[in-house]
RODO-2510 file (C-alpha; in nm, 4 decimals, decimal comma):
residues 104
     n   res          X          Y          Z
     1     x     2,9198    -0,0014    -1,1040
     2     x     2,6903    -0,2177    -1,3213
     3     x     2,4261     0,0545    -1,3454
     4     x     2,6579     0,3463    -1,4214
     5     x     2,5505     0,3420    -1,7863
     6     x     2,2007     0,4566    -1,6794
     7     x     2,3252     0,7698    -1,5023
     8     x     2,4606     0,9609    -1,8045
     9     x     2,1494     0,9198    -2,0231
    10     x     1,9249     1,0227    -1,7334
    11     x     2,1307     1,3370    -1,6748
    12     x     2,1133     1,4185    -2,0451
    13     x     1,7365     1,3682    -2,0461
    14     x     1,7013     1,5998    -1,7470
    15     x     1,8873     1,8713    -1,9383
    16     x     1,6708     1,8234    -2,2455
    17     x     1,3513     1,8742    -2,0476
    18     x     1,4773     2,1674    -1,8390
    19     x     1,3498     2,5008    -1,9637
    20     x     1,6187     2,7207    -2,1220
    21     x     1,5397     3,0029    -1,8811
    22     x     1,6064     2,7773    -1,5841
    23     x     1,9462     2,6468    -1,6909
    24     x     2,1007     2,8970    -1,9286
    25     x     2,1496     3,1725    -1,6738
    26     x     2,3251     2,9404    -1,4294
    27     x     2,5923     2,7840    -1,6466
    28     x     2,9303     2,9600    -1,6615
    29     x     2,9618     3,0849    -2,0181
    30     x     3,0075     3,4054    -2,2134
    31     x     2,7778     3,5585    -2,4741
    32     x     2,9207     3,7836    -2,7477
    33     x     2,5983     3,9855    -2,7935
    34     x     2,5190     4,2729    -2,5594
    35     x     2,2017     4,1995    -2,3592
    36     x     1,8979     4,4171    -2,4407
    37     x     1,7714     4,6827    -2,2000
    38     x     1,5552     4,5477    -1,9199
    39     x     1,1825     4,5298    -1,9869
    40     x     0,9787     4,7701    -1,7754
    41     x     0,7440     4,5510    -1,5754
    42     x     0,4262     4,6482    -1,3957
    43     x     0,4594     4,4953    -1,0507
    44     x     0,1330     4,3377    -0,9370
    45     x     0,0264     4,3375    -0,5720
    46     x     0,1968     4,0636    -0,3677
    47     x     0,0036     3,7369    -0,3369
    48     x     0,0770     3,7217     0,0366
    49     x     0,2273     3,9475     0,3033
    50     x     0,6066     3,9283     0,3172
    51     x     0,6536     3,8182    -0,0447
    52     x     0,9393     3,9949    -0,2275
    53     x     0,9350     4,0947    -0,5953
    54     x     1,2273     3,9511    -0,7925
    55     x     1,2525     4,1488    -1,1187
    56     x     1,2659     3,9881    -1,4606
    57     x     1,5899     3,9414    -1,6528
    58     x     1,7276     3,8443    -1,9914
    59     x     1,8348     3,4804    -2,0140
    60     x     2,0381     3,3260    -2,2973
    61     x     1,8844     3,0190    -2,4669
    62     x     2,1884     2,9370    -2,6799
    63     x     2,0712     3,1434    -2,9765
    64     x     1,9151     3,4615    -2,8421
    65     x     1,8195     3,6489    -2,5284
    66     x     1,4799     3,5536    -2,3851
    67     x     1,2952     3,7648    -2,1272
    68     x     1,2147     3,5841    -1,7999
    69     x     0,9363     3,7772    -1,6248
    70     x     0,9675     3,8885    -1,2654
    71     x     0,7843     3,7057    -0,9921
    72     x     0,7175     3,7111    -0,6215
    73     x     0,9255     3,4894    -0,3942
    74     x     0,9144     3,3959    -0,0293
    75     x     1,2362     3,5118     0,1400
    76     x     1,4378     3,2163     0,2747
    77     x     1,5053     3,3855     0,6113
    78     x     1,3775     3,6892     0,8065
    79     x     1,5112     4,0197     0,6751
    80     x     1,6350     3,8684     0,3480
    81     x     1,6964     4,1145     0,0641
    82     x     1,7001     4,0046    -0,3011
    83     x     2,0032     4,1124    -0,5079
    84     x     1,9038     4,0601    -0,8710
    85     x     2,1143     3,8762    -1,1254
    86     x     2,2928     4,0752    -1,3920
    87     x     2,4982     4,0517    -1,7087
    88     x     2,8580     4,1718    -1,6644
    89     x     3,0954     4,2674    -1,9479
    90     x     3,4050     4,0449    -1,9257
    91     x     3,6677     4,0182    -2,1940
    92     x     3,4955     4,0063    -2,5326
    93     x     3,1566     3,9005    -2,4050
    94     x     2,8899     3,9118    -2,1370
    95     x     2,8746     3,6763    -1,8389
    96     x     2,5681     3,6149    -1,6205
    97     x     2,6021     3,6612    -1,2432
    98     x     2,3194     3,4885    -1,0532
    99     x     2,0899     3,6776    -0,8207
   100     x     2,1044     3,5902    -0,4512
   101     x     1,9505     3,6536    -0,1128
   102     x     2,1519     3,8439     0,1473
   103     x     2,1032     3,9694     0,5007
   104     x     2,0107     4,3349     0,5434
***
């Protein structure tokens, strides 16, 4: 209990140094502005056999939408299929739904 006072500042520091693209799309919140149309990306060849392209998406940085480019990822299990994240209209705003891996 004596060292509890260290925990909160460390958590705050971790949030300060996290990139907006990494945390903003994962926090439950609503954005009033409609997200822009997806950017058309040229998909490069995979860096290794079995890698899966995960398309880019618009993230919210607290002020504006910021494009997060697509990238290749290693599937977490055989036969995994990537279901991309998306913005969904809810109420008077837009809510981010995270992408996920699923079985075929």
